[in-house]
C-alpha positions in Angstrom: -27.4 -20.0 23.0 -27.6 -18.3 19.5 -25.0 -16.1 18.2 -25.3 -12.3 19.0 -23.9 -9.2 17.5 -21.6 -6.8 19.6 -20.6 -3.5 18.1 -17.7 -1.6 19.7 -14.3 0.1 19.3 -11.4 -1.6 17.5 -11.0 -5.2 18.8 -7.4 -6.5 18.4 -8.5 -10.1 19.1 -11.2 -9.9 16.4 -8.8 -8.4 14.0 -6.4 -11.3 14.5 -9.2 -13.8 13.9 -10.3 -12.0 10.9 -6.8 -11.8 9.4 -6.3 -15.5 10.0 -9.6 -16.5 8.6 -9.3 -14.4 5.5 -5.7 -15.5 5.0 -6.8 -19.1 5.0 -9.7 -18.3 2.6 -7.5 -16.2 0.2 -4.6 -18.7 0.2 -7.0 -21.6 -0.7 -8.6 -19.5 -3.4 -5.3 -18.4 -5.0 -3.0 -21.3 -4.4 -0.7 -19.3 -2.3 0.6 -19.6 1.3 1.8 -17.3 4.0 5.2 -17.7 2.7 4.1 -15.8 -0.5 3.4 -12.6 1.5 5.6 -10.1 3.3 5.9 -6.5 4.2 8.6 -3.9 3.7 9.3 -0.2 4.2 11.6 2.6 2.7 12.5 5.6 4.7 14.5 8.8 4.0 16.6 10.4 6.7 18.1 13.9 6.8 21.5 14.8 8.2 20.0 14.9 11.7 18.6 11.4 11.3 15.1 12.7 11.3 12.6 11.2 8.9 12.1 13.2 5.7 9.5 10.6 4.5 8.7 6.9 4.0 6.8 4.2 2.3 5.1 1.2 3.6 4.3 -1.8 1.2 3.3 -5.4 1.2 3.9 -8.2 -1.3 1.9 -11.2 -2.2 2.7 -13.7 -4.8 4.1 -11.3 -7.4 1.9 -8.3 -6.4 3.2 -5.3 -4.5 0.8 -3.1 -2.7 1.8 0.4 -1.5 0.0 1.0 1.7 1.3 4.5 2.6 3.8 7.1 1.1 4.5 10.3 3.0 7.1 13.1 2.7 7.3 15.9 5.3 6.1 19.2 4.1 9.4 21.0 4.0 10.8 18.3 1.7 8.0 17.8 -0.7 9.6 19.5 -3.7 13.0 17.8 -3.4 12.1 14.6 -5.3 11.8 12.4 -2.1 8.5 10.9 -3.2 10.1 9.7 -6.5 13.1 8.3 -4.7 11.0 6.5 -2.3 8.7 5.1 -5.0 11.6 4.1 -7.2 13.4 2.2 -4.1 10.1 0.5 -3.3 9.6 -0.6 -7.0 13.3 -2.0 -7.0 12.6 -3.8 -3.7 9.4 -5.2 -5.1 11.2 -6.5 -8.1 13.9 -8.0 -5.9 11.1 -9.9 -4.0 9.8 -11.3 -7.3 7.0 -8.9 -8.0 6.1 -7.9 -11.5 3.2 -5.5 -10.7 2.3 -2.8 -8.2 -1.1 -1.4 -6.9 -1.7 1.8 -4.9 -4.6 4.0 -4.2 -4.5 7.9 -3.5 -7.3 10.3 -2.6 -7.9 13.0 -5.2 -6.5 15.6 -2.8 -3.3 13.6 -2.3 -1.2 12.5 -5.2 -2.9 10.5 -8.0 -1.1 12.7 -10.6 2.4 11.8 -9.0 1.7 8.1 -9.5 0.3 8.6 -13.0 3.6 10.5 -13.9 5.4 7.3 -12.8 3.5 5.0 -15.1 0.6 4.0 -12.9 -2.8 3.7 -14.7 -6.2 4.3 -13.1 -8.3 1.1 -12.6 -11.1 2.6 -10.7 -12.5 4.9 -8.0 -14.2 4.8 -4.8 -16.7 7.6 -4.4 -17.9 9.4 -1.3 -14.6 10.4 0.3 -15.1 13.2 2.8 -15.1 16.7 1.3 -16.4 15.4 -2.2 -13.2 13.6 -3.0 -12.5 10.1 -4.5 -10.0 7.4 -3.8 -8.3 6.7 -7.1 -7.0 3.0 -7.5 -4.0 2.6 -9.7 -1.9 -0.2 -11.1 1.6 -0.6 -12.8 3.4 -3.5 -14.5 7.0 -3.6 -13.5 9.6 -4.1 -16.1 12.5 -6.4 -15.3 
């Protein structure tokens, strides 16, 4: 029987196989191993222990990638984004990273990251509503 194509909804089994296959390929190409990658998060809680905001990130052989950063609407002008980003950069350094990457849609916060020393490295066009995804990079000082 020859291979066939099946299109469907999100397939957790397939995602696991893709992750493992790409990890093996990427590790071989970069001389790294699974031990060189990890994930971490930073969260801010208010006095009622409710989440004010948070950040999710990954590290891989000296590179930190910020996956998500969000601050709830009623706290967005209180500096929480900067505090979360600063804490993440400190954690990245602690984990041996010397550089960080992030992307932000043009309607989100590219200016925020640029004010924190991130430089634009490219854009993905075609985001709904006529927007773009701005890719940014920052070298971390020791």
